[in-house]
C-alpha positions in Angstrom: -6.5 4.6 -5.7 -7.9 8.2 -4.3 -10.7 7.8 -1.7 -12.3 10.2 0.3 -13.0 8.1 3.4 -14.9 11.1 5.2 -17.4 10.5 2.9 -17.8 6.9 3.5 -18.2 7.1 7.6 -20.5 9.9 9.1 -18.3 12.3 11.3 -20.9 11.6 14.2 -20.6 8.0 15.3 -21.2 6.4 19.0 -18.4 5.4 21.0 -19.3 1.4 20.5 -19.8 1.8 16.6 -16.0 3.3 16.5 -14.6 0.1 18.6 -16.6 -2.4 16.7 -15.4 -0.8 12.8 -12.0 -0.5 14.1 -11.8 -4.0 15.2 -13.7 -5.0 12.3 -11.2 -3.1 9.6 -8.2 -4.4 11.9 -8.8 -8.0 11.9 -10.1 -7.3 7.9 -6.9 -5.7 7.5 -5.2 -9.0 9.2 -7.1 -11.4 7.0 -6.0 -9.7 3.9 -2.6 -9.9 4.7 -2.9 -13.4 5.5 -4.6 -14.0 2.3 -2.4 -12.1 0.0 0.9 -11.1 1.6 2.8 -13.2 -1.1 1.1 -11.0 -3.8 2.1 -7.4 -2.2 5.7 -9.1 -1.5 6.0 -9.9 -5.3 4.5 -6.6 -6.4 6.9 -4.4 -3.8 9.7 -6.7 -5.5 8.4 -5.4 -8.7 8.4 -1.7 -8.3 11.9 -2.1 -5.9 13.6 -4.0 -9.0 12.1 -1.7 -11.8 13.9 1.8 -9.7 16.8 -0.2 -9.4 16.8 -1.0 -13.4 16.3 3.0 -14.0 18.6 4.2 -11.5 21.2 1.5 -13.1 20.3 2.7 -16.9 20.5 6.4 -15.6 24.1 5.8 -14.0 25.2 3.7 -17.6 23.8 7.0 -19.1 25.9 9.5 -17.5 28.6 7.4 -18.0 28.1 7.0 -21.7 28.1 10.5 -21.7 31.7 11.2 -20.4 
């Protein structure tokens, strides 16, 4: 997903707003991780397994060509 983050938040913000927003985003990320870590880990495992399978298939096809 491509998001232009610079368009979401104005360039000129107060120090207090920068602090409050940073704190909010940090806490939001922690809460999201706490609620959905199982989903994230399962998805990462799927990606790793798919890469491993494609590497194994590539190796098998190279061995078969010899």
